[in-house]
N, C-alpha and C positions, 0 to 999 in steps of 0.2 A: 424455069420458066414455071413452075407452079409459081412461084412465090410471087413473080411478077406480074401472075395473073391476078396474087389478091393481091396487091398492093394497088392496079388499076380500081380492081372492086372497091376500091375500100375507103380508093380519092372519086371516084364516080357515086356516092352513097358521101360522103361529105362535102362536098358542088352540089348536091343536091337536097341535102341539109342547109343548110350554108347561101347559096345561093337568091332563095326566096324572098332573106331576112336579111339579105342588102339590097337587094329590088328595094325592095322595104323603107332601107336606110333612105336610100340613096330618094324617094318619091318626096318622103317626109323631108331629108333637103332642101332639093331640091322651092320645094312649097319653103322652106324658108326662108329662100334662100329670095326668091320670091315678094314672099310678102314683107323684107326691107326697101322696099319701091317707095320713094317719098306718094305716090299714086293710092297702093294700096291700102284700103278701107276693110279688110275681111282680119278678125283677133286673128294672130296662132290658136290654133290647134296645141293641143298637148304635146303630140307624140311628135309634133316641127318642133315646139319648143325644146324636149325631150333630146330632139337629131341629131344637131352635135356634139352636145356633154361624152353620146354613143359611139358617136361616127369619131373626135378623139379621142378615146379609149382603145376603140379597133382599133386606132394608127399609131400608137403607144403602145399597143400589146397586149392591153388586159385580158385577163383568164379570164373568162364565161360572160363575154358581155354579153349573148341572147343566151346566155343562162346554157345550164347543161343538161339537152333533151336526154338525156339518158339515160340522169337519175330522176329527173320525170314521169318520166315511161313508163319505168319502174315502177316509182311508187306511186302511176296511176292515174300520171296531171298532177300529183301534190308539194311534188318534189321546192326544196330550196331555193331565189334568188339570189345572186351577186348584191345585187342593191339596187333601193325600193324606183327607182327614178331610173330602170332597166325595164326594155321591154325582154 
């Protein structure tokens, strides 16, 4: 039983770390899609423009799409990132 409770605790922690990032990506993708409407007059924001490549990397299973939070936390927020265009 102890192993099961550790698994669920880890899963909850992982979900807590990833959910806000996925929600932000979802909002950026929605804005990107909305601005493709021929009536849209506002330019794309940088985050909206990079949302679709980030989503493709996530679906393709790329490692560290959102960066390695544990590594950055251990480095005091100065850890390396996977690619320059990713958040």
